[in-house]
N, C-alpha and C positions, 0 to 999 in steps of 0.2 A: 374310629376316627373321631377325635375330639371336636366339639362344637366351638362356637365363638367363646372368647375368654369371659369369665364372670366379672373380673375387675379390670379396669383400664387405668393407665397412667394419665397424669394431667396432659402430657404430650399427645396421647391417643385421643383424649377428649377434645383437645384443641384442634386436632386434625378433623374429627367428625364435625365439629362446629365451625370449621374454617376460620379459626381465630388464633390468638397467641396463647401460649402456656401461661403467661402472666395474667391474661384476662380470665382464664379458667381458674387460676389460683385465687384471683380476687372473688370470683363467684363462690368458691368453696369457703374462703375466709369470711365472707359476708353471710354465709348460710343459705345462699340461693340454690346451691347445688350440694347435695349431701355427699360426704366422702369420709373415708377413714384413714388414719395414719397407721402405718405398719413398720415393723423393723426398728432396729436401733437408731437409724438415721431419720426415722419418722417420715417415710415417703408416703405421699398421698395416693390413694386409690379410690376410684369412683366405680361403683357397681353399675354394670350395664343397664340394669332396670332403673336405677336412679337417674341415669342420663336420659333414658327414654321418657321417664316421668317429667323431668325438667323440660325437655323439648315439648312435650304435650302441654305443660303449663304455659310455656311461651306462646304456643299457638293459641291457646285459650285467651291469654292476655291480649294478643294481637287482634283476635276477633272482637273482643270487648272494646278495644281502642277504636277499631274501624267503625263499629256500630255506634259508638258515642261521638265520633268525629267524622261524619260523612264527608267524602271528598267532593269539593265544589270547585269548578274552574274559576279562576279569577275573572271578575267582570271586565277588568281592564284589557284582558287578552282577547275578548270577544268584540268583533266589529259591531258598531251600533248601526241600527237601521232606520 
């Protein structure tokens, strides 16, 4: 029984990331998400490992952002005593 596919279409990636194929295409074209072009029509494919690495990088970036920008409630929303 075969395992999960090694390569995903941009539509597959969009489904995993819960975004549009156009957004995934933009990630690929900017070089944020590694992909290859195959076939005569040059269809894009993303290796599953590359997608997982991208997701991990985004988690790392989010952690860094949160650490550098701690959440503070607005003082205006607190009742003064």
